[in-house]
HTML snippet that shows the backbone in 3Dmol.js (N, CA, C, O; Angstrom):
<script src="https://3Dmol.org/build/3Dmol-min.js"></script>
<div id="view" style="width:600px;height:400px;position:relative"></div>
<script>
const pdb = `
ATOM      1  N   MET A   1      19.467  -6.102 -39.464  1.00  0.00           N
ATOM      2  CA  MET A   1      18.187  -5.638 -39.399  1.00  0.00           C
ATOM      3  C   MET A   1      17.792  -5.608 -37.669  1.00  0.00           C
ATOM      4  O   MET A   1      17.034  -4.821 -37.100  1.00  0.00           O
ATOM      5  N   SER A   2      18.354  -6.416 -37.248  1.00  0.00           N
ATOM      6  CA  SER A   2      18.407  -6.422 -35.767  1.00  0.00           C
ATOM      7  C   SER A   2      19.177  -5.316 -35.071  1.00  0.00           C
ATOM      8  O   SER A   2      18.897  -5.164 -33.882  1.00  0.00           O
ATOM      9  N   GLU A   3      20.009  -4.592 -35.545  1.00  0.00           N
ATOM     10  CA  GLU A   3      21.004  -3.651 -35.466  1.00  0.00           C
ATOM     11  C   GLU A   3      20.180  -1.920 -35.711  1.00  0.00           C
ATOM     12  O   GLU A   3      20.585  -0.801 -35.394  1.00  0.00           O
ATOM     13  N   ARG A   4      19.367  -2.207 -36.151  1.00  0.00           N
ATOM     14  CA  ARG A   4      18.521  -1.148 -35.990  1.00  0.00           C
ATOM     15  C   ARG A   4      18.021  -0.762 -34.898  1.00  0.00           C
ATOM     16  O   ARG A   4      17.521  -1.644 -34.199  1.00  0.00           O
ATOM     17  N   PRO A   5      17.986   0.798 -34.345  1.00  0.00           N
ATOM     18  CA  PRO A   5      17.495   1.005 -33.392  1.00  0.00           C
ATOM     19  C   PRO A   5      15.552   1.166 -32.687  1.00  0.00           C
ATOM     20  O   PRO A   5      15.117   1.772 -31.707  1.00  0.00           O
ATOM     21  N   ASN A   6      14.961   0.447 -33.579  1.00  0.00           N
ATOM     22  CA  ASN A   6      13.644  -0.115 -33.383  1.00  0.00           C
ATOM     23  C   ASN A   6      13.386  -1.617 -33.701  1.00  0.00           C
ATOM     24  O   ASN A   6      12.321  -2.164 -33.989  1.00  0.00           O
ATOM     25  N   VAL A   7      14.522  -2.097 -33.587  1.00  0.00           N
ATOM     26  CA  VAL A   7      13.804  -3.348 -33.892  1.00  0.00           C
ATOM     27  C   VAL A   7      14.931  -3.946 -32.665  1.00  0.00           C
ATOM     28  O   VAL A   7      15.995  -3.365 -32.449  1.00  0.00           O
ATOM     29  N   GLU A   8      14.404  -5.480 -31.746  1.00  0.00           N
ATOM     30  CA  GLU A   8      14.546  -5.800 -30.258  1.00  0.00           C
ATOM     31  C   GLU A   8      14.088  -7.570 -30.622  1.00  0.00           C
ATOM     32  O   GLU A   8      13.004  -8.136 -30.763  1.00  0.00           O
ATOM     33  N   VAL A   9      15.538  -8.035 -30.676  1.00  0.00           N
ATOM     34  CA  VAL A   9      15.469  -9.151 -30.646  1.00  0.00           C
ATOM     35  C   VAL A   9      15.554 -10.038 -29.303  1.00  0.00           C
ATOM     36  O   VAL A   9      16.462  -9.802 -28.506  1.00  0.00           O
ATOM     37  N   ARG A  10      15.015 -10.625 -29.156  1.00  0.00           N
ATOM     38  CA  ARG A  10      14.618 -11.522 -27.379  1.00  0.00           C
ATOM     39  C   ARG A  10      15.043 -13.124 -28.030  1.00  0.00           C
ATOM     40  O   ARG A  10      14.805 -13.376 -29.211  1.00  0.00           O
ATOM     41  N   VAL A  11      15.651 -14.080 -27.169  1.00  0.00           N
ATOM     42  CA  VAL A  11      15.551 -15.169 -27.039  1.00  0.00           C
ATOM     43  C   VAL A  11      14.845 -15.953 -25.624  1.00  0.00           C
ATOM     44  O   VAL A  11      15.024 -15.662 -24.441  1.00  0.00           O
ATOM     45  N   LEU A  12      14.258 -16.699 -26.033  1.00  0.00           N
ATOM     46  CA  LEU A  12      13.446 -17.275 -24.622  1.00  0.00           C
ATOM     47  C   LEU A  12      14.502 -18.519 -24.028  1.00  0.00           C
ATOM     48  O   LEU A  12      14.960 -19.291 -24.870  1.00  0.00           O
ATOM     49  N   PRO A  13      14.766 -18.649 -23.024  1.00  0.00           N
ATOM     50  CA  PRO A  13      16.163 -19.616 -22.724  1.00  0.00           C
ATOM     51  C   PRO A  13      14.599 -21.062 -22.356  1.00  0.00           C
ATOM     52  O   PRO A  13      13.452 -20.698 -22.097  1.00  0.00           O
ATOM     53  N   VAL A  14      14.970 -22.389 -22.431  1.00  0.00           N
ATOM     54  CA  VAL A  14      14.437 -23.455 -22.155  1.00  0.00           C
ATOM     55  C   VAL A  14      13.771 -23.619 -20.777  1.00  0.00           C
ATOM     56  O   VAL A  14      12.781 -24.297 -20.500  1.00  0.00           O
ATOM     57  N   LYS A  15      14.473 -22.905 -20.031  1.00  0.00           N
ATOM     58  CA  LYS A  15      13.914 -23.094 -18.688  1.00  0.00           C
ATOM     59  C   LYS A  15      12.806 -21.905 -18.487  1.00  0.00           C
ATOM     60  O   LYS A  15      12.495 -21.898 -17.296  1.00  0.00           O
ATOM     61  N   VAL A  16      12.466 -21.420 -18.836  1.00  0.00           N
ATOM     62  CA  VAL A  16      11.269 -20.577 -18.833  1.00  0.00           C
ATOM     63  C   VAL A  16      10.010 -21.742 -18.939  1.00  0.00           C
ATOM     64  O   VAL A  16       8.930 -21.625 -18.360  1.00  0.00           O
ATOM     65  N   GLY A  17      10.358 -22.750 -19.710  1.00  0.00           N
ATOM     66  CA  GLY A  17       8.984 -23.774 -20.114  1.00  0.00           C
ATOM     67  C   GLY A  17       8.139 -23.184 -20.895  1.00  0.00           C
ATOM     68  O   GLY A  17       8.112 -22.221 -21.662  1.00  0.00           O
ATOM     69  N   ALA A  18       7.172 -24.340 -20.352  1.00  0.00           N
ATOM     70  CA  ALA A  18       5.913 -24.094 -22.262  1.00  0.00           C
ATOM     71  C   ALA A  18       5.102 -22.455 -22.399  1.00  0.00           C
ATOM     72  O   ALA A  18       4.591 -21.689 -21.582  1.00  0.00           O
ATOM     73  N   PHE A  19       5.228 -22.444 -23.275  1.00  0.00           N
ATOM     74  CA  PHE A  19       4.558 -20.869 -23.100  1.00  0.00           C
ATOM     75  C   PHE A  19       3.622 -21.077 -24.475  1.00  0.00           C
ATOM     76  O   PHE A  19       3.623 -22.011 -25.277  1.00  0.00           O
ATOM     77  N   PRO A  20       2.935 -20.024 -24.445  1.00  0.00           N
ATOM     78  CA  PRO A  20       1.438 -20.116 -26.481  1.00  0.00           C
ATOM     79  C   PRO A  20       3.289 -20.136 -27.935  1.00  0.00           C
ATOM     80  O   PRO A  20       4.240 -19.361 -28.035  1.00  0.00           O
ATOM     81  N   GLY A  21       3.053 -20.936 -28.410  1.00  0.00           N
ATOM     82  CA  GLY A  21       3.574 -20.752 -29.724  1.00  0.00           C
ATOM     83  C   GLY A  21       5.269 -21.438 -29.031  1.00  0.00           C
ATOM     84  O   GLY A  21       6.301 -21.032 -29.566  1.00  0.00           O
ATOM     85  N   ALA A  22       5.342 -22.322 -28.008  1.00  0.00           N
ATOM     86  CA  ALA A  22       6.648 -22.990 -27.817  1.00  0.00           C
ATOM     87  C   ALA A  22       6.220 -24.269 -28.848  1.00  0.00           C
ATOM     88  O   ALA A  22       5.192 -24.939 -28.958  1.00  0.00           O
ATOM     89  N   GLY A  23       7.815 -24.268 -29.699  1.00  0.00           N
ATOM     90  CA  GLY A  23       7.919 -25.170 -31.060  1.00  0.00           C
ATOM     91  C   GLY A  23       8.160 -24.454 -31.721  1.00  0.00           C
ATOM     92  O   GLY A  23       9.380 -24.394 -31.878  1.00  0.00           O
ATOM     93  N   HIS A  24       7.494 -23.611 -32.420  1.00  0.00           N
ATOM     94  CA  HIS A  24       7.589 -22.394 -33.314  1.00  0.00           C
ATOM     95  C   HIS A  24       8.030 -20.917 -33.384  1.00  0.00           C
ATOM     96  O   HIS A  24       8.108 -20.200 -32.387  1.00  0.00           O
ATOM     97  N   ALA A  25       8.210 -20.665 -34.184  1.00  0.00           N
ATOM     98  CA  ALA A  25       9.090 -18.776 -34.742  1.00  0.00           C
ATOM     99  C   ALA A  25       8.093 -18.417 -34.275  1.00  0.00           C
ATOM    100  O   ALA A  25       6.991 -18.758 -34.705  1.00  0.00           O
ATOM    101  N   VAL A  26       8.304 -17.564 -33.183  1.00  0.00           N
ATOM    102  CA  VAL A  26       6.957 -16.348 -32.793  1.00  0.00           C
ATOM    103  C   VAL A  26       7.747 -15.267 -32.922  1.00  0.00           C
ATOM    104  O   VAL A  26       8.854 -15.059 -32.425  1.00  0.00           O
ATOM    105  N   LEU A  27       6.900 -14.403 -33.831  1.00  0.00           N
ATOM    106  CA  LEU A  27       7.244 -12.902 -34.002  1.00  0.00           C
ATOM    107  C   LEU A  27       5.959 -12.117 -33.476  1.00  0.00           C
ATOM    108  O   LEU A  27       4.778 -12.042 -33.814  1.00  0.00           O
ATOM    109  N   TYR A  28       6.657 -11.646 -32.621  1.00  0.00           N
ATOM    110  CA  TYR A  28       6.121 -10.464 -31.655  1.00  0.00           C
ATOM    111  C   TYR A  28       6.370  -8.811 -32.053  1.00  0.00           C
ATOM    112  O   TYR A  28       7.336  -8.094 -31.790  1.00  0.00           O
ATOM    113  N   ALA A  29       4.732  -8.412 -33.010  1.00  0.00           N
ATOM    114  CA  ALA A  29       5.036  -7.037 -33.222  1.00  0.00           C
ATOM    115  C   ALA A  29       4.332  -6.181 -32.845  1.00  0.00           C
ATOM    116  O   ALA A  29       3.149  -6.114 -33.178  1.00  0.00           O
ATOM    117  N   SER A  30       4.976  -5.251 -31.985  1.00  0.00           N
ATOM    118  CA  SER A  30       4.061  -4.039 -30.741  1.00  0.00           C
ATOM    119  C   SER A  30       4.629  -2.617 -31.543  1.00  0.00           C
ATOM    120  O   SER A  30       5.464  -2.527 -32.443  1.00  0.00           O
ATOM    121  N   GLY A  31       3.984  -1.750 -30.979  1.00  0.00           N
ATOM    122  CA  GLY A  31       3.636  -0.363 -31.415  1.00  0.00           C
ATOM    123  C   GLY A  31       3.368   0.341 -30.474  1.00  0.00           C
ATOM    124  O   GLY A  31       3.152   0.013 -29.307  1.00  0.00           O
ATOM    125  N   VAL A  32       3.372   1.801 -31.166  1.00  0.00           N
ATOM    126  CA  VAL A  32       2.881   2.587 -30.165  1.00  0.00           C
ATOM    127  C   VAL A  32       1.316   2.022 -29.543  1.00  0.00           C
ATOM    128  O   VAL A  32       1.173   1.994 -28.321  1.00  0.00           O
ATOM    129  N   VAL A  33       0.340   1.646 -30.321  1.00  0.00           N
ATOM    130  CA  VAL A  33      -0.645   1.460 -30.060  1.00  0.00           C
ATOM    131  C   VAL A  33      -1.114  -0.130 -29.369  1.00  0.00           C
ATOM    132  O   VAL A  33      -2.135  -0.459 -29.975  1.00  0.00           O
ATOM    133  N   PRO A  34      -0.851  -0.901 -28.638  1.00  0.00           N
ATOM    134  CA  PRO A  34      -1.058  -1.472 -28.179  1.00  0.00           C
ATOM    135  C   PRO A  34      -1.966  -2.815 -28.549  1.00  0.00           C
ATOM    136  O   PRO A  34      -1.711  -4.019 -28.521  1.00  0.00           O
ATOM    137  N   GLN A  35      -2.927  -2.187 -28.843  1.00  0.00           N
ATOM    138  CA  GLN A  35      -4.444  -2.623 -29.815  1.00  0.00           C
ATOM    139  C   GLN A  35      -3.986  -2.916 -31.301  1.00  0.00           C
ATOM    140  O   GLN A  35      -4.678  -3.561 -32.089  1.00  0.00           O
ATOM    141  N   LEU A  36      -3.166  -2.559 -31.502  1.00  0.00           N
ATOM    142  CA  LEU A  36      -2.259  -3.214 -32.591  1.00  0.00           C
ATOM    143  C   LEU A  36      -1.791  -3.933 -33.040  1.00  0.00           C
ATOM    144  O   LEU A  36      -1.693  -4.322 -34.204  1.00  0.00           O
ATOM    145  N   ASP A  37      -1.095  -4.466 -31.314  1.00  0.00           N
ATOM    146  CA  ASP A  37      -0.037  -5.632 -31.701  1.00  0.00           C
ATOM    147  C   ASP A  37      -0.646  -6.738 -32.453  1.00  0.00           C
ATOM    148  O   ASP A  37      -1.826  -7.021 -32.657  1.00  0.00           O
ATOM    149  N   THR A  38       0.585  -7.357 -32.856  1.00  0.00           N
ATOM    150  CA  THR A  38       0.012  -8.722 -33.451  1.00  0.00           C
ATOM    151  C   THR A  38       1.572  -9.884 -33.810  1.00  0.00           C
ATOM    152  O   THR A  38       2.663  -9.654 -34.331  1.00  0.00           O
ATOM    153  N   VAL A  39       0.881 -11.251 -33.164  1.00  0.00           N
ATOM    154  CA  VAL A  39       1.452 -11.822 -32.997  1.00  0.00           C
ATOM    155  C   VAL A  39       1.710 -13.437 -34.150  1.00  0.00           C
ATOM    156  O   VAL A  39       1.001 -14.441 -34.224  1.00  0.00           O
ATOM    157  N   GLN A  40       2.818 -13.135 -34.789  1.00  0.00           N
ATOM    158  CA  GLN A  40       2.944 -14.091 -35.782  1.00  0.00           C
ATOM    159  C   GLN A  40       3.552 -15.647 -35.466  1.00  0.00           C
ATOM    160  O   GLN A  40       4.759 -15.593 -35.229  1.00  0.00           O
ATOM    161  N   LEU A  41       3.197 -16.517 -35.429  1.00  0.00           N
ATOM    162  CA  LEU A  41       3.567 -18.200 -35.089  1.00  0.00           C
ATOM    163  C   LEU A  41       3.448 -18.677 -36.858  1.00  0.00           C
ATOM    164  O   LEU A  41       2.569 -18.689 -37.720  1.00  0.00           O
ATOM    165  N   ASP A  42       4.968 -19.052 -36.743  1.00  0.00           N
ATOM    166  CA  ASP A  42       5.351 -19.906 -38.132  1.00  0.00           C
ATOM    167  C   ASP A  42       5.310 -21.742 -37.527  1.00  0.00           C
ATOM    168  O   ASP A  42       5.919 -22.400 -36.683  1.00  0.00           O
ATOM    169  N   SER A  43       4.485 -21.930 -38.288  1.00  0.00           N
ATOM    170  CA  SER A  43       4.380 -24.000 -37.986  1.00  0.00           C
ATOM    171  C   SER A  43       4.767 -24.246 -39.616  1.00  0.00           C
ATOM    172  O   SER A  43       4.788 -23.525 -40.613  1.00  0.00           O
ATOM    173  N   ALA A  44       5.063 -25.671 -39.329  1.00  0.00           N
ATOM    174  CA  ALA A  44       5.005 -26.657 -40.641  1.00  0.00           C
ATOM    175  C   ALA A  44       4.172 -26.456 -41.338  1.00  0.00           C
ATOM    176  O   ALA A  44       4.435 -26.894 -42.457  1.00  0.00           O
ATOM    177  N   HIS A  45       2.460 -25.609 -41.218  1.00  0.00           N
ATOM    178  CA  HIS A  45       1.385 -25.574 -41.742  1.00  0.00           C
ATOM    179  C   HIS A  45       1.136 -24.038 -42.364  1.00  0.00           C
ATOM    180  O   HIS A  45       0.298 -23.622 -43.164  1.00  0.00           O
ATOM    181  N   GLY A  46       1.965 -23.537 -41.820  1.00  0.00           N
ATOM    182  CA  GLY A  46       2.185 -22.482 -42.357  1.00  0.00           C
ATOM    183  C   GLY A  46       2.192 -21.300 -41.348  1.00  0.00           C
ATOM    184  O   GLY A  46       2.514 -21.655 -40.214  1.00  0.00           O
ATOM    185  N   GLY A  47       1.880 -19.827 -41.510  1.00  0.00           N
ATOM    186  CA  GLY A  47       2.093 -18.601 -40.653  1.00  0.00           C
ATOM    187  C   GLY A  47       0.695 -18.541 -40.278  1.00  0.00           C
ATOM    188  O   GLY A  47      -0.240 -19.083 -40.868  1.00  0.00           O
ATOM    189  N   GLU A  48       0.648 -17.737 -39.108  1.00  0.00           N
ATOM    190  CA  GLU A  48      -0.569 -17.635 -38.357  1.00  0.00           C
ATOM    191  C   GLU A  48      -0.530 -16.349 -37.987  1.00  0.00           C
ATOM    192  O   GLU A  48       0.576 -15.942 -37.632  1.00  0.00           O
ATOM    193  N   PHE A  49      -1.399 -15.615 -37.969  1.00  0.00           N
ATOM    194  CA  PHE A  49      -1.396 -14.051 -37.475  1.00  0.00           C
ATOM    195  C   PHE A  49      -2.556 -14.213 -36.180  1.00  0.00           C
ATOM    196  O   PHE A  49      -3.561 -14.921 -36.245  1.00  0.00           O
ATOM    197  N   THR A  50      -2.204 -13.495 -35.175  1.00  0.00           N
ATOM    198  CA  THR A  50      -2.900 -13.570 -34.012  1.00  0.00           C
ATOM    199  C   THR A  50      -3.111 -12.103 -33.638  1.00  0.00           C
ATOM    200  O   THR A  50      -1.955 -11.721 -33.458  1.00  0.00           O
ATOM    201  N   HIS A  51      -3.637 -11.418 -33.493  1.00  0.00           N
ATOM    202  CA  HIS A  51      -4.421 -10.068 -32.756  1.00  0.00           C
ATOM    203  C   HIS A  51      -4.989 -10.082 -32.131  1.00  0.00           C
ATOM    204  O   HIS A  51      -4.947  -8.941 -31.671  1.00  0.00           O
ATOM    205  N   ALA A  52      -5.920 -10.813 -31.421  1.00  0.00           N
ATOM    206  CA  ALA A  52      -6.920 -10.902 -30.140  1.00  0.00           C
ATOM    207  C   ALA A  52      -6.487 -10.147 -28.766  1.00  0.00           C
ATOM    208  O   ALA A  52      -5.437 -10.315 -28.147  1.00  0.00           O
ATOM    209  N   GLU A  53      -7.480  -9.339 -28.471  1.00  0.00           N
ATOM    210  CA  GLU A  53      -7.191  -8.699 -27.277  1.00  0.00           C
ATOM    211  C   GLU A  53      -7.183  -9.649 -26.231  1.00  0.00           C
ATOM    212  O   GLU A  53      -6.360  -9.460 -25.336  1.00  0.00           O
ATOM    213  N   ALA A  54      -8.148 -10.923 -26.134  1.00  0.00           N
ATOM    214  CA  ALA A  54      -7.890 -11.765 -25.331  1.00  0.00           C
ATOM    215  C   ALA A  54      -6.793 -12.768 -25.508  1.00  0.00           C
ATOM    216  O   ALA A  54      -6.840 -13.739 -24.753  1.00  0.00           O
ATOM    217  N   GLN A  55      -5.423 -12.679 -26.719  1.00  0.00           N
ATOM    218  CA  GLN A  55      -4.568 -13.977 -26.911  1.00  0.00           C
ATOM    219  C   GLN A  55      -2.975 -13.048 -26.660  1.00  0.00           C
ATOM    220  O   GLN A  55      -1.865 -13.489 -26.363  1.00  0.00           O
ATOM    221  N   LEU A  56      -3.391 -11.756 -26.898  1.00  0.00           N
ATOM    222  CA  LEU A  56      -2.370 -10.806 -26.948  1.00  0.00           C
ATOM    223  C   LEU A  56      -1.510 -10.690 -25.478  1.00  0.00           C
ATOM    224  O   LEU A  56      -0.320 -10.430 -25.651  1.00  0.00           O
ATOM    225  N   PRO A  57      -1.953 -10.851 -24.006  1.00  0.00           N
ATOM    226  CA  PRO A  57      -1.654 -10.618 -22.793  1.00  0.00           C
ATOM    227  C   PRO A  57      -0.524 -11.528 -22.609  1.00  0.00           C
ATOM    228  O   PRO A  57       0.642 -11.234 -22.346  1.00  0.00           O
ATOM    229  N   LYS A  58      -1.326 -13.285 -22.881  1.00  0.00           N
ATOM    230  CA  LYS A  58      -0.435 -13.837 -22.905  1.00  0.00           C
ATOM    231  C   LYS A  58       1.123 -14.071 -23.487  1.00  0.00           C
ATOM    232  O   LYS A  58       1.950 -14.678 -22.807  1.00  0.00           O
ATOM    233  N   TYR A  59       1.411 -13.582 -24.683  1.00  0.00           N
ATOM    234  CA  TYR A  59       2.582 -13.521 -25.538  1.00  0.00           C
ATOM    235  C   TYR A  59       3.696 -12.460 -24.539  1.00  0.00           C
ATOM    236  O   TYR A  59       4.845 -12.717 -24.179  1.00  0.00           O
ATOM    237  N   ARG A  60       2.841 -11.178 -24.267  1.00  0.00           N
ATOM    238  CA  ARG A  60       3.403 -10.287 -23.984  1.00  0.00           C
ATOM    239  C   ARG A  60       4.212 -10.894 -22.446  1.00  0.00           C
ATOM    240  O   ARG A  60       5.388 -10.922 -22.084  1.00  0.00           O
ATOM    241  N   ALA A  61       3.356 -11.183 -22.029  1.00  0.00           N
ATOM    242  CA  ALA A  61       3.909 -11.710 -20.182  1.00  0.00           C
ATOM    243  C   ALA A  61       5.041 -12.941 -20.852  1.00  0.00           C
ATOM    244  O   ALA A  61       5.291 -13.639 -19.869  1.00  0.00           O
ATOM    245  N   HIS A  62       5.583 -13.338 -21.682  1.00  0.00           N
ATOM    246  CA  HIS A  62       6.270 -14.449 -21.504  1.00  0.00           C
ATOM    247  C   HIS A  62       7.672 -13.222 -22.465  1.00  0.00           C
ATOM    248  O   HIS A  62       8.890 -13.168 -22.299  1.00  0.00           O
ATOM    249  N   ILE A  63       7.132 -12.755 -23.026  1.00  0.00           N
ATOM    250  CA  ILE A  63       8.488 -11.648 -23.721  1.00  0.00           C
ATOM    251  C   ILE A  63       8.765 -10.753 -22.516  1.00  0.00           C
ATOM    252  O   ILE A  63       9.944 -10.527 -22.243  1.00  0.00           O
ATOM    253  N   ASP A  64       8.040 -10.354 -21.954  1.00  0.00           N
ATOM    254  CA  ASP A  64       8.467  -9.778 -21.007  1.00  0.00           C
ATOM    255  C   ASP A  64       9.267 -10.167 -19.932  1.00  0.00           C
ATOM    256  O   ASP A  64       9.572  -9.351 -19.063  1.00  0.00           O
TER     257      ASP A  64
END
`;
const viewer = $3Dmol.createViewer("view");
viewer.addModel(pdb, "pdb");
viewer.setStyle({}, {cartoon: {color: "spectrum"}});
viewer.zoomTo();
viewer.render();
</script>
């Protein structure tokens, strides 16, 4: 799947420091319409989805 032209895999180095979702698997799903972006956080308690406009910029900044 990572070799598909519409899929991008990014790894954040430890030196980046703390960021939202640190210590958990984070999936940032983005598309043509930024308002529809979604973040999925996986933890021992299950998956959590975040798509609030107030929260997405934090994740976008760390991924960028």
